[in-house]
C-alpha positions as CSV (number, residue, x, y, z in Angstrom):
1,M,90.4,65.0,85.8
2,R,88.0,62.9,88.2
3,R,84.4,62.8,88.0
4,P,83.5,64.9,91.1
5,A,80.5,63.8,93.1
6,G,77.4,64.9,91.3
7,R,78.5,64.7,87.9
8,A,76.6,62.0,86.9
9,Q,73.3,63.3,87.9
10,A,73.9,66.5,86.1
11,D,74.9,64.9,82.9
12,R,71.6,63.0,82.5
13,H,70.0,65.7,80.8
14,P,72.9,66.9,78.4
15,N,70.8,68.7,76.2
16,K,69.1,70.8,78.9
17,T,69.8,74.3,78.5
18,A,69.7,77.1,81.0
19,D,67.0,79.6,81.3
20,P,68.6,83.1,80.2
21,D,66.2,85.1,82.3
22,K,66.9,83.0,85.4
23,P,67.2,85.7,88.3
24,G,70.6,86.1,89.4
25,L,72.1,84.7,86.2
26,E,73.1,87.8,84.8
27,T,74.5,89.2,87.7
28,R,77.0,86.3,87.9
29,R,77.7,86.5,84.0
30,V,78.7,90.0,84.8
31,A,80.7,89.0,87.8
32,V,82.7,86.2,86.0
33,K,83.4,88.8,82.9
34,L,85.0,91.4,85.3
35,L,86.9,89.0,87.1
36,A,88.5,87.9,83.8
37,A,89.1,91.4,82.8
38,V,91.0,92.0,86.1
39,V,92.9,88.7,86.3
40,D,93.7,88.3,82.6
41,A,93.7,91.9,81.1
42,H,95.0,93.6,84.3
43,A,91.8,96.0,84.2
44,S,91.3,97.9,87.4
45,L,88.2,96.8,89.2
46,D,87.4,100.5,90.1
47,G,87.2,101.6,86.5
48,L,85.4,98.3,85.5
49,T,82.8,99.0,88.2
50,D,82.5,103.0,87.8
51,P,78.9,103.7,87.7
52,A,79.2,106.3,85.0
53,H,82.0,104.7,82.8
54,G,82.6,101.3,84.0
55,Q,81.7,98.0,82.0
56,P,78.6,98.2,79.9
57,G,77.2,94.9,81.5
58,F,77.9,96.1,84.9
59,R,76.3,99.6,84.4
60,A,73.1,98.0,83.2
61,L,72.6,96.1,86.5
62,D,70.5,97.7,89.2
63,A,72.1,99.1,92.2
64,R,71.4,96.2,94.6
65,D,73.1,93.6,91.7
66,R,76.1,96.0,91.2
67,S,76.6,96.0,95.0
68,L,76.6,92.0,94.9
69,V,79.0,92.0,92.0
70,R,81.6,94.3,93.9
71,A,81.1,92.1,97.0
72,I,81.7,88.8,94.9
73,L,84.7,90.4,93.3
74,M,86.1,91.8,96.3
75,S,85.9,88.3,98.1
76,A,87.0,86.5,95.0
77,L,90.2,88.8,94.6
78,R,91.0,89.2,98.5
79,H,91.1,85.2,98.8
80,R,92.1,84.2,95.3
81,T,94.9,81.9,96.0
82,T,92.9,80.4,98.9
83,I,90.0,79.6,96.4
84,E,92.6,78.4,93.8
85,A,93.8,76.0,96.4
86,L,90.5,74.7,97.4
87,L,89.3,74.1,94.0
88,A,92.4,72.5,93.0
89,R,92.0,69.8,95.6
90,R,88.5,68.9,94.1
91,L,90.3,68.2,90.7
92,D,92.7,65.3,89.7
93,R,94.7,67.8,87.4
94,P,94.7,71.7,86.8
95,L,92.3,73.0,84.7
96,P,93.6,73.5,80.8
97,G,95.1,76.7,80.1
98,N,92.4,77.6,77.5
99,A,89.8,76.9,80.3
100,R,90.0,80.6,81.7
101,A,86.0,81.1,81.5
102,L,85.7,78.0,83.4
103,S,88.2,78.9,86.2
104,H,86.6,82.3,86.7
105,T,83.0,80.7,86.7
106,L,84.3,78.4,89.5
107,H,86.1,81.4,91.4
108,V,82.9,83.4,91.4
109,A,80.8,80.5,92.9
110,A,83.3,79.7,95.3
111,A,83.7,83.1,96.5
112,Q,79.8,83.1,97.3
113,I,80.0,79.8,99.0
114,L,83.1,80.4,101.2
115,F,82.8,84.1,102.0
116,L,79.5,85.6,101.4
117,D,76.0,85.4,102.5
118,V,74.6,83.7,99.7
119,P,72.8,80.3,99.9
120,D,75.0,77.7,98.8
121,S,72.2,76.1,96.7
122,A,71.7,79.4,94.7
123,A,75.6,79.8,94.1
124,V,75.8,76.4,92.7
125,D,72.7,76.2,90.6
126,L,73.7,79.8,89.1
127,A,76.9,78.5,88.2
128,V,75.6,75.3,86.6
129,A,73.2,77.4,84.7
130,Q,75.9,79.6,83.5
131,A,78.0,76.8,82.5
132,K,75.1,75.4,80.5
133,A,74.2,78.6,78.8
134,D,77.8,79.1,77.5
135,P,79.0,77.1,74.6
136,R,82.6,76.7,75.7
137,L,81.4,75.6,79.3
138,A,78.3,73.4,78.6
139,R,80.2,70.0,78.6
140,F,81.7,71.1,81.8
141,S,78.4,71.6,83.3
142,G,78.6,68.5,85.6
143,L,81.9,69.3,86.8
144,V,81.0,72.8,88.1
145,N,78.3,71.1,90.0
146,G,80.4,68.1,91.3
147,V,83.2,70.6,92.3
148,L,80.9,73.0,94.1
149,R,78.8,70.7,95.9
150,N,82.1,69.0,97.2
151,L,83.4,72.4,98.4
152,I,80.1,72.9,100.4
153,R,80.5,69.6,102.1
154,V,84.0,70.2,103.2
155,K,84.2,73.9,103.8
156,A,83.8,73.9,107.5
157,R,87.3,72.1,108.0
158,A,88.8,72.9,104.6
159,L,88.6,76.7,104.6
160,P,90.5,77.2,108.1
161,A,93.3,74.9,106.7
162,A,93.7,76.3,103.6
163,L,93.6,80.0,105.2
164,A,96.6,78.7,107.4
165,Q,98.5,77.5,104.4
166,T,98.2,80.2,101.5
167,R,99.0,83.8,101.5
168,E,96.8,85.7,99.3
169,A,99.3,87.2,96.7
170,P,101.1,86.1,93.6
171,D,104.6,84.8,94.4
172,W,106.2,88.1,93.1
173,F,104.2,90.5,95.4
174,A,105.1,88.3,98.3
175,E,108.7,87.9,97.6
176,R,109.4,91.6,97.3
177,L,107.3,92.4,100.7
178,E,109.7,89.8,102.2
179,A,112.7,91.4,100.9
180,A,111.6,94.7,102.1
181,Y,110.1,93.8,105.6
182,G,111.4,90.3,106.4
183,P,109.1,87.3,106.5
184,E,107.4,88.0,110.0
185,K,106.1,91.5,108.8
186,A,105.4,90.5,105.6
187,A,103.3,87.7,106.7
188,A,101.5,90.2,108.9
189,I,100.8,92.6,106.1
190,L,99.3,89.7,103.8
191,A,97.2,88.6,106.8
192,M,95.7,92.1,106.9
193,H,95.0,92.1,103.1
194,R,92.4,89.5,103.8
195,L,90.4,91.6,106.1
196,E,87.8,94.3,105.0
197,P,89.2,97.6,106.2
198,P,87.6,100.2,108.5
199,V,86.8,103.7,107.2
200,D,88.6,106.8,108.0
201,F,87.3,110.3,108.0
202,S,89.1,113.8,108.1
203,V,86.6,116.1,109.8
204,K,87.0,120.0,109.8
205,E,86.5,120.5,113.5
206,D,85.6,118.6,116.6
207,P,86.6,115.1,115.8
208,A,85.0,113.8,119.0
209,R,81.6,115.0,118.1
210,W,81.8,113.4,114.8
211,A,83.0,110.1,116.0
212,E,79.9,110.1,118.2
213,A,77.6,111.0,115.1
214,L,79.3,108.5,112.9
215,G,79.5,105.6,115.5
216,G,83.4,105.5,115.6
217,I,86.5,106.5,117.4
218,V,89.0,109.3,117.3
219,L,92.6,108.0,116.4
220,P,95.5,109.4,117.9
221,T,96.3,111.0,114.6
222,G,93.1,113.0,114.6
223,S,91.1,111.0,112.1
224,V,87.6,109.5,112.9
225,R,87.4,105.8,112.4
226,V,84.2,103.6,111.7
227,A,84.7,99.8,111.8
228,K,82.1,99.5,108.8
229,L,79.4,101.6,106.8
230,E,76.0,100.5,107.2
231,A,74.6,102.8,104.5
232,G,76.3,104.9,101.6
233,V,78.7,107.4,102.5
234,D,76.1,110.3,101.1
235,T,73.3,109.4,103.6
236,M,75.6,109.8,106.6
237,P,75.4,112.7,109.1
238,G,77.7,115.4,108.1
239,F,77.9,114.6,104.1
240,A,75.7,117.2,102.7
241,E,76.8,120.1,104.9
242,G,80.7,119.1,104.0
243,A,81.9,118.4,107.6
244,W,84.2,115.5,106.6
245,W,85.6,113.6,103.7
246,V,86.4,110.0,103.6
247,Q,90.4,109.6,103.9
248,D,92.6,107.0,105.3
249,A,94.4,108.0,108.5
250,A,97.7,107.4,106.7
251,A,96.9,109.5,103.7
252,S,96.0,112.5,105.9
253,L,99.6,112.5,107.4
254,P,101.7,113.8,104.2
255,A,99.9,117.0,103.9
256,R,100.5,117.7,107.6
257,L,104.0,117.4,107.3
258,L,104.1,120.8,105.6
259,G,103.5,122.4,108.8
260,D,101.7,125.5,109.3
261,V,100.5,126.6,106.0
262,A,98.3,129.4,106.6
263,G,98.6,132.1,104.3
264,K,101.0,130.2,102.2
265,R,101.0,129.4,98.6
266,V,100.9,125.7,98.2
267,A,101.0,123.5,95.2
268,D,99.2,120.1,95.5
269,L,100.5,118.2,92.5
270,C,98.8,115.1,91.3
271,A,96.0,116.4,93.4
272,A,92.7,114.6,92.4
273,P,90.6,113.3,94.1
274,G,91.1,115.9,96.6
275,G,91.4,114.8,99.9
276,K,94.9,116.3,100.6
277,T,93.9,119.5,98.7
278,A,90.9,119.8,101.1
279,Q,93.4,119.4,104.0
280,L,95.5,122.4,102.9
281,V,92.7,124.6,102.1
282,H,91.0,123.9,105.2
283,A,94.6,124.7,107.1
284,G,94.3,128.2,105.5
285,A,96.8,127.9,102.5
286,D,96.2,129.4,98.9
287,V,96.0,125.9,96.9
288,T,96.7,125.4,93.5
289,A,95.6,121.8,92.8
290,V,97.3,120.4,89.6
291,D,96.5,117.0,87.7
292,L,96.6,115.5,84.3
293,S,93.1,114.2,84.4
294,K,90.3,116.4,83.2
295,S,87.8,113.7,84.9
296,R,89.6,113.3,87.8
297,L,89.9,117.2,88.4
298,K,86.1,117.4,87.6
299,R,85.7,115.1,90.6
300,L,88.2,117.0,92.9
301,A,86.0,120.1,91.8
302,E,82.7,118.5,93.0
303,N,84.3,117.4,96.3
304,L,85.6,120.8,97.1
305,A,82.4,122.4,96.4
306,R,80.5,119.8,99.0
307,L,83.1,120.8,101.3
308,R,82.5,124.4,100.9
309,L,86.5,124.7,99.8
310,D,88.3,126.5,97.2
311,A,91.2,126.1,95.1
312,E,92.7,127.0,91.7
313,I,92.6,124.0,89.6
314,V,95.0,123.4,86.7
315,E,94.8,120.7,84.2
316,S,98.3,119.9,83.4
317,D,101.2,117.3,83.0
318,I,103.3,118.1,86.3
319,R,106.5,117.9,84.4
320,K,105.4,120.9,82.2
321,F,103.7,122.9,84.7
322,V,105.4,126.2,85.2
323,P,103.8,128.8,87.6
324,E,104.1,132.3,87.6
325,A,106.0,132.5,90.6
326,P,107.5,130.0,92.9
327,F,105.4,128.4,95.7
328,D,106.2,128.5,99.5
329,A,105.5,124.8,99.6
330,V,104.7,121.8,97.2
331,L,103.0,118.5,98.2
332,L,103.6,115.8,95.4
333,D,101.6,112.6,96.1
334,A,103.0,110.6,93.2
335,P,101.3,108.0,90.9
336,C,102.4,104.6,92.0
337,S,101.8,101.0,92.2
338,S,99.1,101.4,94.9
339,T,100.5,98.3,96.7
340,G,99.8,100.1,100.2
341,T,95.9,100.0,99.4
342,V,95.4,96.2,98.8
343,R,92.9,95.9,101.6
344,R,90.7,98.5,99.8
345,H,91.7,97.3,96.5
346,P,92.6,93.4,96.3
347,D,92.9,93.6,92.6
348,V,96.1,95.4,92.7
349,P,98.4,92.3,93.2
350,W,96.9,90.6,90.4
351,T,97.0,93.9,88.0
352,K,100.6,95.0,88.7
353,A,103.9,93.5,87.9
354,P,107.4,94.0,88.8
355,E,108.2,96.0,85.7
356,D,105.4,98.3,86.6
357,I,106.9,99.3,89.7
358,D,110.2,100.0,88.2
359,K,108.3,102.1,85.5
360,L,106.4,104.1,88.3
361,A,109.4,104.7,90.4
362,A,111.3,106.2,87.1
363,L,108.1,108.6,86.8
364,Q,108.1,109.5,90.5
365,R,111.7,110.5,90.3
366,A,111.1,112.7,87.2
367,L,108.1,114.2,89.0
368,L,110.3,115.0,92.0
369,D,112.9,116.6,90.0
370,H,110.5,119.0,88.5
371,A,108.5,119.6,91.9
372,V,111.8,120.9,93.5
373,T,112.1,123.5,90.8
374,L,108.5,124.8,91.7
375,V,109.3,125.8,95.4
376,R,111.2,128.9,96.5
377,P,114.5,128.4,98.0
378,G,114.2,127.3,101.4
379,G,110.5,126.1,100.8
380,A,109.5,122.5,101.4
381,V,108.6,119.7,99.2
382,V,106.8,116.6,100.6
383,F,107.1,113.7,98.5
384,S,104.6,110.6,99.3
385,N,102.8,107.9,97.6
386,C,100.6,104.9,98.6
387,S,103.2,102.1,97.5
388,L,104.7,99.4,100.0
389,D,107.6,98.9,97.7
390,P,111.1,100.7,98.7
391,A,111.8,101.2,95.0
392,E,108.9,103.7,94.9
393,G,109.9,105.1,98.2
394,E,113.3,104.9,100.3
395,A,115.6,103.8,97.2
396,M,114.1,106.3,94.9
397,L,114.6,109.2,97.6
398,A,118.0,108.3,98.3
399,A,119.0,108.4,94.7
400,F,117.5,111.6,94.4
401,L,119.1,113.3,97.3
402,A,122.4,111.9,95.9
403,E,122.2,113.1,92.8
404,T,120.4,116.7,93.6
405,P,122.7,119.2,95.3
406,E,120.0,121.8,95.2
407,A,117.7,119.6,97.5
408,A,118.2,118.0,101.1
409,L,116.3,116.1,103.4
410,D,114.5,117.5,106.2
411,P,114.0,114.8,108.7
412,I,110.3,114.1,109.9
413,L,110.6,114.2,113.7
414,P,108.8,111.2,115.7
415,G,107.0,114.0,118.0
416,E,105.9,116.4,115.2
417,L,102.5,115.0,114.7
418,P,100.5,112.9,117.3
419,G,100.4,109.1,117.0
420,I,103.3,109.0,114.2
421,A,106.7,108.0,116.4
422,A,106.3,104.4,115.3
423,F,106.2,105.1,111.7
424,V,109.3,107.5,111.6
425,S,112.5,105.7,110.4
426,P,115.9,106.6,111.4
427,E,116.5,108.6,108.3
428,G,113.5,110.7,108.9
429,Y,111.1,109.1,106.5
430,L,107.6,108.1,107.3
431,R,106.6,104.5,106.6
432,T,103.1,102.9,107.5
433,T,101.9,99.5,106.5
434,P,98.7,97.6,106.8
435,A,100.3,95.6,109.7
436,D,101.0,98.8,111.8
437,S,98.8,99.9,114.7
438,L,97.2,103.1,116.0
439,G,96.4,101.4,119.5
440,T,95.8,98.1,121.1
441,T,92.0,97.8,120.4
442,P,91.0,95.8,117.2
443,L,89.5,99.0,115.8
444,M,92.9,101.0,115.8
445,Q,95.0,98.1,113.7
446,G,95.8,98.7,110.4
447,L,96.8,101.5,108.1
448,D,97.0,102.0,104.2
449,G,100.6,101.4,103.4
450,F,102.2,104.8,102.9
451,F,105.5,106.4,102.3
452,A,106.7,110.1,102.9
453,A,109.7,112.4,103.0
454,R,110.3,116.0,103.5
455,I,112.7,118.0,101.4
456,R,114.0,121.4,101.4
457,R,115.4,123.3,98.6
458,A,118.6,125.1,99.0
459,G,118.3,128.6,99.6
């Protein structure tokens, strides 16, 4: 490992320690701890940064510092392979395997230098201070200083080159995308994962009015899209009166595949946090929302209350749920790997593995097997999830249909919903990806990755 520029100067005062109360230092410590939890322990970033139940150090920060931690982590994970490549080029050899804390400290600082509006000097100063304050890293403080200052000097030319040569995903994830979609589309999906996504809203009435009020556009599917939120969702027009809810345009499609549900008894399985439940209730259905998680159902109830909508809420394992009478229709938005939401959740590729996809596909099959028994003969079941992997979509559905004589595919038609023609497969499945577009303007580019299929129970 070579001595990076700046190390000699940093080592002139080997006994100097960092000020533990240095402004901004605790924020960076928390960011490093959370990055380690995601990458090394495969913890969910949303769970770690939950305001009520997240990591204690994160919860102890004030609102401004929590926002900064999330911004650092989103950038560090969204551009993880690019940051890794740029840091590696500043070193003669890889960091030792037991230097994980050093690696995470460098990644947190590099994310600020390369992608955030944080002064370069502050990013370096705080990273060096953090290294000096950590007994495991104190001897590397000069290296931290030299590597990061070198990165600052070359970033204008080195960053574009690195972005052109890297893909922001572990190899297993990129390889499965290429196998499913081909190299060109897989590359387009991975390129979209680098971009911060817009925010979509499902509105109760008058999308044009709310597009104007929220500063967005109306998509062909009827959702309202806003490029970026300038303030918290709860401060926006229409929030308090329950005029809309945040829901990606692709996520709004599965519930609509049940058709006219007015007056029908509909079960929404794995319902929390309730976006699809809200759609069904607003469309006039008598909805039973079922989920296993008490805390998620509490959130669903709170969301419905804000929206002035009402549904029967049932806490149950879906596989053990037995209604008093069959439903007219069932929506099963099943637990999945969430690989279709990487734009919003860049931790996903780093917290999942191929074996997780296989386990989730088996769970989805078990849930679908039971969901079909909950609907009356002739009734519809829509199965959906936000995975990009065919093992959780097309392959699982094909096996289910081949082995379940009492169920038949009811193909989705390209013209049955506005704007979906490009996303309907020859078999009649619905498949969206982040590389897909709803129009020609930049704001219409990109959707969450979703799979959906409609099934009829034999009658």
